Every structure is written in C-alpha cells, then in structure tokens.
N, C-alpha and C positions, 0 to 999 in steps of 0.2 A: 572740534565737533559742535554742531549746532543742536541745542536742546529746545524742544517745543515748550512754549509758554503754557501755563495751566489755564486753559480757557474756562471762564466762569459764565455760565448761562443763568439767567434769572429763574428762580423757582416760582411756582404758582403763587406762593405767599408774597414774594417780592413784587410780582405783577399786580396782585390784588392790593397790596399796600400802596403802590405807586398810583393805581387807579383811584383809590380813595383820597390820596393827597392832591390829585388834580393833574392838569396838563403839564405843569412844570416838572413834576416828579416823573411822569411818563416819558417826557422828552429826555430827561437825564438818564433814565434807564436805557432807552434806545441808543443814545449817544455813547454810553459806556460799552454797550454790546458792540456797536459799530467800531469803536476804538480797538477792542480786542480782536475783532475780525481783521482789521487793517494790520495790526501787529503780527497776527498769525500769517497773513499774506506776505508780509515783508520777510518773515523767517523762512517761509517756503521758497521765496524768490532767492534768498541767499543760499539756501541748500541746493536749489536747482542750478545756480551759477557754479557752485563748487563742484557739483557732479559733472556738469558739462566740461569744466576745465580738466577734470580728471580723465574723462572719456577722450578728450582731444589729445591729452598727453599720451594716453595708452594707444591711441590710433596712429601715432607717429611711427614711420618706418623710413627705410632708405629711399623710397620713391617720393615721399611727400615732405621730407625734411633733409637736414644735412647729416643725418645719422648714417654710418657706414653699413653696407649690406650685411656684414657679419653680426650686426646688432639685431637683425630681424629675428633670429632664432627660429622658434616654432611658428612665429607669426608671419612667415614668408607668404607672399601672395601666391596662391595656387592657380594653375591654369583653369580657365572656365570651360574650355572645350572638352567634351567627353571623348574618350578613346573608344567607347563602345560603338560598334557598327549598328546601323539601322536594321531592324528586323523586318520580317515580312508582315507581321501583325500590325494593325492600326493602333494608334494611341487610344488610351482610355480602357474602359471595361470590356472584357472579351465576352463573346457569346457563351451563355451557360454559367456565367459568373453570378453568384448570389449577390443581390443588392442589399443595401441597408436602409431601413426606414423605421419610423416610430412604430412601436407595438402598443396596441390598446391596453390600458391598465384594467385589471380585474377588480381593483379596489380604488376607484378614483376618490380624491379628497373631497369633492363636492359634486352633487348631481343637481342640475337645473332642468326641470320639466316644463316644456312649452306646450300649452294646451291648444287644441283646435276647436273653435266654437261654432264654425259654420261649415256645412257640407260644400265641398268644392264642386259638386256636380249640380245639385238642385238648390243650393243656398239655404237649406233647412237648418234650424238651430240644432247644435250638438251639445248644448249646455246640459250638464247632468248625465250625459251618456258615458258609461265606463269605457276606458280605452281597451281596444282589442289587443294591443301590443305597442311596442315602442321601437323606433329607429334611433340609433345613437351615433353621435360623432363626438370625438374627444379632442380637446384643445390643451396642449401642454404649454404652460407659461410660467414665468417667475413672478412671485408675489411682490407687491410694492415694498421697497426698502423704507423702513422708518426707524427713527432713533428710539432705542430702549433706554429708559432712565432707571437707574438703580439708586435708591435712597439708602445710604449707610447711616445707621443710627447706633450710637453708643449709649449704654445705660448710665444714668447718673443716680447714685444712691447715697443716702445719708446714714451714717453709722449711728445705730441706736445707743451705742456706748459713749462715744466721745462727741458725737454731733458733726464729725468731719464729713466732707463731701468727696466721693470717689467717682471717677469717670472711666468707662471702658476705653479701649484702644481702637482707632480706626485701622482698616487694612493698609498695608504698605502701598504707597503711591496715591492714596486718597488724602491729599493735603489741603485742598481748597473747599470752600463752601459749595461751589459749583464748578465742574471741570469736565473736559473731554476725557474719554477713556483711551486705552492703548490702541484699540481697534480703529477708532476714528483717526488717530494720528497716523496709523499705518495706511489707511485709505488715502489720506491727504498726500502723503509721500508718494504713494503709488500713482495717483492721478498726475501729479506734477512731474515726477521723474521718469516714469515709464511711458506715459502717454502725452507728456508735454502740454497738459492742460494749463491754461493761464491760472495764476494764483487767485485772481478775482473770481473766475468761473468756479474754481475749486471751493472757494468760500461760499459761493451761491449754492453749490450742490449740498454742502454740509448744512447750510441753513434750511434748505428744502427738506432735508431729512428731519430737522428739528421740528418743523411745523406740519409735517405730514400727519393726516388723521390716523 
C-alpha cells in the first residue's frame, strides 16, 4: 500500500523570514517546495500504475486471455442488442411531458444591482432618479475553490510549583509543521485514478488552490 508523504507548505512566517534573509533563502524555500511536489507526483504515479495493473487483471476474461469460459462467472459479456421491439412513439421526451429547468431562488446568496444612468429614448440623464422597479435574471454557479488553512496550536505552560514545562497534544494525523490534509489527498487520488489527469497537472491544480485569493 502506498502512503502519501506529509506535504509541508511554508507558512507566512517562513516566507517572511526567507524574504528578509535574501534571494538565496527564497530560492531554497522554493526549491524545497518543488522537491516535495515532485515526490508527491512520483507517489501518485506509482499508485496510478498499481491501480491500472489491478484494473487490467480484473478485466481479463475468456475472450481476451487464456482463461477458460467457466472462469468468467458473473462477468460474462452480455449481448448488446436489445430484445425490445421498437415502439410507435419517437425517441426523447413525449408531448405533454413536464421538462426540468432551473427554478429561480427566493433567497439568492448575492444581489448585484446594475443602474441605468441615461434614458434610452432621449438620452436624458437618469442619475438620482429612483428606480420604478427591477427586472431580474439569476445565474447559478459554483464559487472558486481555494485552500483553507487550519493552524493547530497547543498551549505551552510553565508549572508555578516545579517550573516544569508542559505542552498540549496535537490532533491525530497532524504530525508535521506544515502538511496537506486528508481532503486534499483524496482529491489528488480522485484526479489521477478516476479522471487519469497527469500527476504534473494534478500538482499544478493543488498549487493553484494554495495561491488562490
């Protein structure tokens, strides 16, 4: 089983420190991040190869390998021709069938009002004139995906009695100073295994999420 590496992205403090130290420190920070991305891409490539090998093995049957027909079991190839006779009705939706379309929301998340400043008939100025009403069109869209960063902090306390230092415990799975979470790892696997997106492109997508405003 292939385990994902703990990806460590630089914090704002790391970037600020490198910036103060100069170009050499900034280069080192960027190179370290690039190295991690390359390692992640290699791991994704290995996992993709393992999955493809498994899928190829499961796809074998008596038609494309030396396996006997009795080994096909429930995976036997079914006939593709339908036994159903053609009806008199044409294909597609039938007359009188209710269609499906978007329904305007009574409570939109955001309202943008677009003013009209000039009369379309005589070109007179309409600035300062109160609107007599509004026409509305709604657009349904998905907001831009951006990376959400959670900073886990554990308290450090000094005992007033013995002077000893005690530190709280980080959540399970939070083992590095900077790392990717489980959701990002799931997306990376989904892109490469389900949609066969190249690992380099997957790494670019993840980096785009990191720098999105």
